[in-house]
C-alpha positions as CSV (number, residue, x, y, z in Angstrom):
1,M,47.5,149.2,69.9
2,D,47.6,147.4,66.6
3,G,47.3,143.7,66.1
4,Q,51.1,143.1,65.8
5,S,51.7,144.8,69.2
6,L,49.0,142.6,70.8
7,D,50.5,139.4,69.2
8,F,54.0,140.3,70.4
9,S,52.7,141.1,73.9
10,Q,50.8,137.7,74.1
11,A,53.8,135.8,72.7
12,S,56.0,137.5,75.4
13,R,53.5,136.4,78.1
14,D,53.3,132.9,76.7
15,Y,57.1,132.7,76.6
16,Q,57.4,133.8,80.2
17,R,54.8,131.2,81.3
18,I,56.6,128.4,79.5
19,A,60.0,129.4,80.9
20,M,58.4,129.4,84.4
21,A,56.8,126.0,83.8
22,I,60.1,124.5,82.6
23,Q,61.9,125.9,85.6
24,Y,59.1,124.4,87.8
25,I,59.4,121.0,86.2
26,E,63.2,121.0,86.6
27,E,63.1,122.1,90.2
28,N,60.4,119.5,91.1
29,A,61.3,116.6,88.8
30,S,62.1,114.4,91.8
31,S,58.5,114.6,93.0
32,Q,57.1,114.0,89.4
33,P,54.5,116.8,89.3
34,A,51.3,116.0,87.4
35,L,49.9,118.2,84.8
36,P,47.4,119.9,87.1
37,E,50.2,121.0,89.5
38,I,52.4,122.3,86.7
39,A,49.5,124.2,85.0
40,A,48.5,125.7,88.4
41,S,52.1,126.9,88.9
42,V,51.7,129.2,85.9
43,H,48.1,130.0,86.5
44,L,46.6,128.3,83.4
45,S,44.0,125.6,83.0
46,E,45.4,122.1,82.2
47,Y,43.9,122.2,78.7
48,H,45.4,125.6,77.8
49,F,48.7,124.8,79.4
50,Q,49.0,121.5,77.6
51,R,48.4,123.1,74.2
52,L,50.7,126.1,74.9
53,F,53.5,123.9,76.2
54,Q,53.2,121.6,73.2
55,R,53.3,124.6,70.8
56,W,56.4,126.2,72.4
57,V,58.4,123.2,73.4
58,G,57.4,120.7,70.7
59,I,56.6,117.9,73.1
60,S,54.0,117.4,75.9
61,P,54.8,118.4,79.5
62,K,54.7,114.7,80.4
63,R,57.3,113.8,77.8
64,F,59.5,116.7,78.9
65,L,59.4,115.5,82.5
66,Q,60.2,112.0,81.3
67,H,63.2,113.3,79.4
68,I,64.4,115.3,82.5
69,T,64.0,112.2,84.7
70,K,65.9,110.0,82.2
71,E,68.8,112.4,81.8
72,Y,69.1,112.7,85.6
73,A,69.1,108.9,85.9
74,K,71.8,108.6,83.2
75,Q,73.9,111.2,85.1
76,L,73.6,109.2,88.3
77,L,74.7,106.1,86.6
78,R,77.7,107.8,85.1
79,E,78.8,109.0,88.6
């Protein structure tokens, strides 16, 4: 395999992990999962997960969870 194939394959795995992490955060937002729990759900160390999430999403997992929680609270207030 050449370097480009390896890069694409790694990017694909990273994308899948971040998609799974986002789904995990959304499904468990009510229990406010901590970084170790979220990282474990996608089989990564906290350090590696934090960096990978920040790179793909643009914000930290904690900020993402805060945003999800805030949006849910706003929805409840509207209802």
